[in-house]
C-alpha positions in Angstrom: -70.7 241.1 98.6 -73.5 238.2 98.6 -72.8 237.2 95.6 -76.2 236.6 94.4 -77.3 240.4 95.8 -79.6 241.7 93.4 -79.7 239.2 90.9 -83.0 237.7 90.8 -81.4 234.8 88.3 -78.6 234.3 91.2 -80.9 234.5 93.7 -82.9 231.9 92.2 -79.8 229.6 91.3 -78.8 229.8 94.7 -82.2 228.1 96.2 -83.4 226.1 93.4 -81.7 222.9 91.8 -80.7 223.1 88.6 -82.3 220.4 87.0 -86.1 221.9 88.9 -85.5 225.1 86.7 -84.6 223.8 83.4 -87.4 221.6 83.2 -88.8 221.8 79.6 -92.2 224.7 79.2 -93.3 222.7 75.8 -93.3 219.1 74.3 -90.9 220.0 72.1 -88.5 221.3 75.1 -88.3 217.1 76.6 -84.9 215.2 74.6 -84.5 211.6 74.3 -88.4 210.5 74.0 -89.1 210.8 70.8 -90.1 207.2 70.5 -93.2 208.2 72.7 -93.3 212.3 72.2 -92.4 212.1 68.8 -94.8 214.1 66.1 -97.6 212.4 65.1 -97.0 210.0 68.5 -100.1 209.0 70.2 -99.4 211.0 73.8 -98.0 214.0 72.0 -101.5 214.5 70.5 -103.2 213.7 73.4 -101.1 216.6 75.1 -101.8 219.0 73.1 -105.1 218.3 72.4 -105.8 217.9 75.8 -107.5 215.2 75.9 -105.0 212.9 77.7 -106.4 210.0 79.5 -104.9 208.3 82.9 -101.2 207.1 81.9 -98.5 205.4 84.1 -95.2 206.9 82.9 -92.5 204.5 83.9 -88.5 204.7 83.7 -85.6 204.8 85.4 -84.9 208.5 87.4 -83.7 211.4 85.7 -85.7 210.2 82.5 -87.9 212.8 81.7 -91.3 211.8 83.7 -91.6 214.5 86.4 -90.7 216.7 83.2 -93.4 215.5 81.1 -96.1 215.9 84.3 -95.2 219.3 84.0 -95.3 220.1 80.1 -98.7 218.9 80.9 -99.7 221.3 84.2 -98.5 224.5 81.8 -100.8 223.1 79.0 -104.4 221.7 80.4 -107.3 224.0 81.0 -107.8 221.4 83.9 -106.8 221.5 87.5 -103.6 220.2 87.7 -102.9 218.7 91.9 -99.8 217.2 92.8 -98.6 215.0 94.9 -96.1 211.8 95.8 -96.7 208.1 97.4 -93.5 209.6 99.9 -95.8 212.1 101.3 -99.6 211.0 101.0 -101.6 208.8 102.7 -105.1 208.0 102.2 -106.8 210.7 104.0 -104.4 213.6 101.5 -105.8 211.0 98.7 -109.0 211.2 100.3 -109.0 215.0 100.5 -107.9 215.5 97.1 -110.6 213.7 95.1 -113.5 215.5 97.2 -112.3 218.5 96.0 -111.8 217.2 92.6 -115.4 215.3 92.6 -116.6 219.1 94.1 -115.0 221.1 91.5 -116.3 218.9 88.2 -119.9 218.8 90.1 -119.8 223.0 91.4 -117.8 224.5 88.3 -117.3 221.7 85.6 -113.8 221.8 85.9 -111.9 218.4 85.5 -108.6 217.5 87.7 -105.2 215.9 86.3 -104.0 214.2 89.4 -100.4 213.8 89.3 -98.7 211.2 91.9 -95.0 211.2 91.7 -93.4 207.8 92.9 -96.9 205.9 93.0 -95.4 202.6 92.9 -94.9 203.5 97.0 -98.6 204.0 97.8 -100.2 200.7 99.3 -102.4 198.3 97.9 -105.4 199.8 100.2 -104.0 203.3 98.9 -103.6 202.1 95.4 -107.7 200.8 95.7 -108.7 204.2 96.5 -108.2 205.8 93.5 -109.8 203.0 91.7 -113.8 204.0 91.8 -112.7 207.5 90.6 -110.4 206.7 88.3 -113.1 204.8 86.9 -115.9 207.6 87.1 -113.8 210.2 85.8 -113.5 211.8 88.6 -109.6 212.3 88.3 -107.2 211.8 85.4 -104.4 209.8 87.0 -100.8 210.4 86.1 -98.8 207.9 87.8 -94.9 208.2 88.0 -92.8 205.5 88.2 -89.1 203.8 88.6 -90.6 200.1 89.2 -92.4 198.1 86.7 -96.5 199.1 87.0 -97.1 195.3 85.9 -95.5 194.4 89.5 -96.1 197.5 91.7 -99.2 198.3 90.6 -102.5 197.4 91.1 -104.2 195.5 88.2 -107.4 197.4 87.8 -105.6 200.5 88.1 -103.4 199.9 85.9 -105.9 198.1 83.1 -107.7 201.9 83.5 -104.4 203.4 82.4 -102.0 203.4 79.7 -98.9 202.3 80.5 -95.9 204.0 78.7 -92.1 203.7 79.2 -89.5 206.4 79.0 -86.0 204.8 77.7 -83.2 206.4 79.8 -81.6 209.0 78.1 -78.8 208.5 75.6 -75.1 210.4 76.3 -76.0 212.8 73.6 -79.4 213.7 74.6 -78.0 214.4 78.0 -75.5 216.6 76.1 -78.0 218.7 74.9 -79.5 219.5 78.2 -76.3 220.3 79.7 -75.7 222.7 76.6 -79.1 224.3 77.4 -78.6 225.0 81.0 -75.1 226.7 80.0 -77.5 229.2 77.9 -80.3 229.8 79.9 -81.4 232.2 82.2 -82.8 230.1 84.0 -79.9 228.0 84.3 -76.6 229.0 84.7 -75.8 232.0 81.9 -76.0 234.2 84.3 -73.0 233.0 86.4 -71.1 233.3 83.0 -70.7 229.8 82.9 -68.3 227.9 80.3 -67.1 224.3 80.1 -64.5 222.2 78.3 -66.5 219.6 75.9 -64.9 216.4 77.6 -65.9 217.7 80.6 -69.7 217.8 79.4 -69.0 214.7 77.8 -67.9 213.2 81.5 -70.9 214.6 82.9 -72.8 212.8 80.4 -71.1 209.1 80.3 -71.0 208.9 84.0 -74.7 210.0 84.7 -75.9 206.9 83.1 -78.8 208.4 81.3 -79.8 210.3 84.3 -80.6 213.9 84.0 -81.0 215.2 86.8 -77.7 213.5 87.8 -76.1 215.4 85.6 -77.3 218.5 85.7 -76.8 218.9 89.6 -73.3 218.0 89.3 -72.4 220.1 86.3 -74.3 223.1 88.8 -72.3 222.0 91.9 -69.1 222.5 89.5 -70.1 225.9 88.1 -70.8 226.8 92.0 -67.5 225.8 93.4 -65.3 227.2 91.3 -63.5 230.3 91.0 -64.0 233.2 88.7 -61.5 234.3 86.6 -60.5 237.8 85.9 -63.1 238.6 83.6 -65.8 236.9 85.8 -66.1 233.4 84.0 -66.1 230.4 85.8 -64.8 227.9 83.6 -64.8 224.1 83.7 -62.4 221.7 83.0 -62.4 218.1 83.2 -61.2 218.3 86.7 -63.8 219.6 88.4 -66.6 217.3 86.7 -64.7 214.3 87.8 -64.8 216.3 91.0 -68.5 217.4 91.1 -69.7 213.9 89.7 -67.2 211.4 91.7 -68.3 208.0 91.2 -70.3 206.7 88.3 -73.9 206.0 88.7 -75.2 202.2 87.8 -78.8 201.7 88.0 -79.9 199.5 90.4 -82.1 198.7 93.2 -81.8 196.3 96.2 -84.7 194.8 96.2 -87.0 195.0 92.9 -86.4 195.1 89.4 -83.0 196.3 88.6 -82.2 193.9 91.2 -83.5 190.8 89.9 -82.5 192.0 86.1 -79.2 191.6 86.6 -78.7 189.1 89.1 -81.6 187.4 86.2 -78.3 188.2 83.8 -76.2 187.0 86.0 -77.1 183.3 86.5 -78.3 183.3 82.9 -74.3 184.0 81.5 -73.0 181.4 84.0 -75.5 178.7 82.6 -74.7 179.7 78.9 -70.7 179.3 79.3 -70.0 183.2 78.9 -68.0 184.1 81.8 -66.8 187.2 80.5 -70.9 188.2 80.5 -70.5 186.4 84.0 -67.3 188.6 85.4 -69.4 191.9 83.9 -73.0 191.1 85.6 -71.0 190.5 88.8 -68.7 193.4 88.4 -72.4 195.4 88.0 -73.7 193.7 91.6 -70.6 194.9 93.4 -69.9 198.1 91.8 -73.5 198.9 93.0 -73.3 197.5 96.5 -74.5 194.2 96.0 -74.4 191.9 99.1 -71.8 189.2 98.1 -73.6 187.0 100.1 -76.5 186.8 98.1 -74.4 186.2 94.8 -72.7 183.0 96.6 -75.9 181.5 97.5 -77.2 182.0 93.5 -73.6 180.1 92.7 -74.6 177.6 95.3 -77.7 176.7 93.7 -77.0 177.3 90.5 -73.6 174.7 90.5 -76.3 172.2 91.3 -79.7 173.4 89.2 -77.1 174.0 86.1 -74.1 171.5 86.5 -75.4 169.2 88.8 -73.2 165.7 88.0 -71.3 166.8 85.2 -69.2 168.5 86.8 -69.7 167.4 90.7 -67.0 169.7 92.2 -68.9 173.0 91.1 -70.9 172.3 94.1 -68.0 171.9 96.2 -66.4 174.9 94.8 -69.3 176.9 95.0 -69.9 176.1 98.6 -66.2 177.0 99.5 -66.9 180.2 98.0 -69.8 181.1 99.9 -67.9 180.1 102.9 -64.7 182.4 102.4 -67.1 185.2 101.3 -68.4 185.2 104.7 -65.3 184.3 106.3 -63.5 187.1 104.1 -65.8 190.2 103.3 -65.2 192.9 100.8 -63.6 194.1 98.7 -61.7 190.6 98.5 -64.5 188.6 98.4 -65.0 189.8 94.4 -62.0 187.5 94.3 -63.3 184.6 95.3 -66.7 185.4 93.5 -64.7 185.6 90.3 -62.8 182.1 90.9 -66.5 180.4 91.6 -68.1 182.5 88.6 -65.7 181.9 86.4 -65.3 178.1 87.4 -68.5 177.4 86.9 -69.0 179.2 83.8 -66.6 177.4 82.3 -67.9 173.6 83.4 -70.2 170.5 81.9 -73.9 171.5 82.2 -76.4 169.4 83.1 -80.2 170.3 84.4 -80.1 166.2 84.5 -80.7 166.1 88.8 -83.6 169.3 88.5 -85.2 167.7 86.1 -85.5 164.8 88.3 -86.5 165.7 91.1 -88.8 168.1 89.5 -90.9 164.8 87.5 -90.6 163.0 90.9 -92.3 166.1 93.0 -95.1 166.3 90.1 -95.6 162.7 90.6 -95.6 162.9 94.0 -98.2 165.5 94.0 -100.2 164.3 91.7 -100.5 160.7 91.6 -101.3 158.2 93.8 -99.0 157.9 96.8 -96.9 154.8 96.4 -96.2 152.4 99.8 -92.7 151.6 100.7 -92.0 147.7 99.6 -92.0 145.8 102.9 -88.7 144.5 102.2 -87.5 148.0 102.0 -89.0 148.9 105.3 -87.4 149.9 108.4 -85.5 146.7 109.5 -84.6 147.9 113.2 -88.1 148.9 113.9 -90.1 146.0 111.8 -88.1 143.7 114.6 -88.2 145.9 117.4 -89.4 144.8 120.6 -90.4 148.0 120.9 -92.4 148.7 117.9 -96.0 149.6 117.3 -98.2 146.2 116.8 -99.1 147.8 113.1 -95.7 148.5 112.0 -94.2 144.6 113.1 -93.9 142.9 110.4 -92.1 139.7 111.3 -90.0 137.7 109.1 -90.4 140.3 106.2 -86.7 142.1 106.6 -85.6 139.2 105.5 -86.6 139.6 102.5 -84.1 142.8 102.3 -80.8 141.7 100.2 -77.8 144.1 101.0 -76.4 145.1 97.7 -71.9 145.0 99.4 -72.9 141.3 99.4 -72.9 141.2 96.1 -70.8 141.3 92.8 -69.9 145.0 92.2 -72.0 145.4 95.5 -75.4 145.8 93.1 -77.8 143.3 93.8 -80.0 143.0 90.1 -82.9 141.2 91.5 -84.3 143.5 94.2 -86.8 146.1 93.5 -86.9 149.4 94.8 -89.9 151.5 93.3 -92.9 149.8 92.5 -93.6 151.5 89.1 -91.4 152.1 85.8 -90.8 155.6 86.1 -87.7 157.6 84.7 -86.7 160.6 86.4 -83.2 161.1 86.4 -81.4 160.5 82.8 -78.2 161.8 82.9 -76.5 163.3 79.9 -73.8 162.7 77.7 -72.4 166.0 79.8 -68.5 165.3 81.7 -68.2 163.1 84.6 -72.1 162.7 84.1 -71.9 160.9 80.7 -69.7 158.2 83.0 -72.7 158.0 85.5 -74.8 157.5 82.4 -73.1 154.4 81.3 -72.8 152.6 84.6 -76.6 153.5 85.3 -77.6 151.8 82.1 -75.4 148.5 82.3 -77.0 148.1 86.0 -80.8 149.0 84.5 -79.6 146.3 81.9 -79.2 144.0 84.2 -82.3 144.5 86.0 -84.0 143.8 82.8 -82.3 140.8 82.4 -83.6 139.6 85.9 -87.0 140.5 84.9 -87.4 142.9 87.6 -89.6 146.5 87.3 -86.9 148.5 86.1 -87.0 152.0 85.8 -86.9 151.4 81.9 -83.8 152.9 80.1 -81.4 156.1 79.9 -82.1 159.4 77.9 -80.2 161.3 76.9 -80.4 165.1 75.9 -78.0 165.0 72.8 -76.2 162.5 71.0 -73.6 160.7 73.1 -69.6 161.8 72.2 -67.5 159.4 73.7 -64.4 162.1 72.9 -61.2 162.3 75.3 -62.7 163.5 78.4 -60.9 167.0 79.6 -58.6 167.1 82.9 -61.3 167.2 85.4 -63.2 164.6 84.2 -60.0 161.9 83.9 -59.3 162.7 87.5 -63.2 162.0 88.8 -63.7 159.1 86.4 -60.7 157.9 87.7 -61.3 158.1 91.1 -64.5 156.0 90.6 -62.7 153.4 89.4 -60.5 153.3 92.1 -63.6 153.4 94.7 
C-alpha cells in the first residue's frame, strides 16, 4: 500500500519540500523580521498598499527573502514574474522585459520582476535591467545573500531600496517548526509530534536558516516509523540524525569568508587569544583552507608584531610549512599554536608604517640619487663597466663599518634627507632596538652628518623587567 495513496495533502508533501509548502501567504506570516516588516514599517506599508518600488532583499540563506517575494506575489495587483540568477541569461531578461513593456503599453498592467540570487548576474546582465528599472517598465525585487554594495552595480543599487533581513532567531525558527506540525500544508496529515528538545536542537543547529530546520524536520518525520496508533514521534535522537552537522554560515570567497578572517586577524592583533581561537575554529569547521589562514598569520607576524618579537615571523613561517606538510585535521593544532603565540606576543606596526611612509615618498617626491660613495664599488672599478658607470676614485670614499669601533661609522651618510621612516616602539625587543638606534642617531648628530632625526615612540617609554623571550633576545644581541 502506498502511504500517500488517495490523500492529496500527503501526495503534495511527498513531492514538494516542507519549507516551500510552509511559505506564508501574508506579511503577518513572516517571522523574525519585525525591524522591516513590523506594524507601521515602510516596507510593510508599501507591500500592503501595493505601492512597492524596486527593492533588493539582502540576508543569509533561509531568512525569508523568497517568502517575502511570494507574499508580494499574492497581494499585488501587478503581474508577477520570477526568474533566478542561476538560470537566467541576457536573452531571458530581454524576453521578460519585452513582455512587460507590451503589457504596460497595451493592457496598462505593470510588472514586478523577482530575481532570486541576483548577485550571480554578471555586470552586463545587470546593465540590461538598468534602463527598464529606471523607466518603470519593471519593478525589480532582487534577492541576494551577498552584500549588494559589492555585488550589485552601483547604478542599480541607487535606483533600488536595500532592505537587510536578519538571520532568524531560535525562537523564530521554533515558531515555524511548531506551525509546520499543526498546519495541513505541513506535517499535520502525517500525525507528527515532536519533543521540545528535538525542536530546540533543530532551531539551534540550523543557525538561523529556517529552510534547513524545516527540511530536517521533514526528513525526521518521513523516516520515522509510526507507532501502533499511527503517530510519528520525533525524539531528540531523530532530530540529531536528521540534521547531522551544525550549519555554519560561511562562503569561501565572499562576504562571510572575509568577515571571519578579518575577525580572526583583528583578534590576534588585539591580543585576545580566546577570540582568535574561536574564529580559527569556525573557519576550519566550515572547511576553510588551512594554508590560507597560515599565510595570513605570516603577514600578521610582520605587520602587527614585527621587531617587538622577531621570533613571531619565524614561528608563523614554520607553522605555514608544517600545515602544508601535515594537512588536516592535525594542522588545526599547528595553527592554534601559532595563533596563540602571536596573539600573546608584544605588538608593533613600526616596520609596516616605515615601509608605507617610504613608499609614499618614492611615489610622490623627487627620487633621491644614490650617493657616490654608496654606488656599486665592483661596477665602478670594473674594466667591463660602461663608461658612464665608471666613477674613478669615488669608491675609496666609502668607509667599511666593520673597520670601526662597534662596527659603526658615524661620519657616513646613507640617505641625503633627514626623513625618519622607522620609528621603533617601546614594545618587547623593539625597545632594545630603539635604544640602540637612538644612540647611533645621536652620534651622527654629534658629527654633523645629515641624520634621520630623533627616534619616535608610540607611547610612554617603559623600561620595566623584560619577559623571558625578550631576555633571551637581548642576551643574544649582546653576545653578537
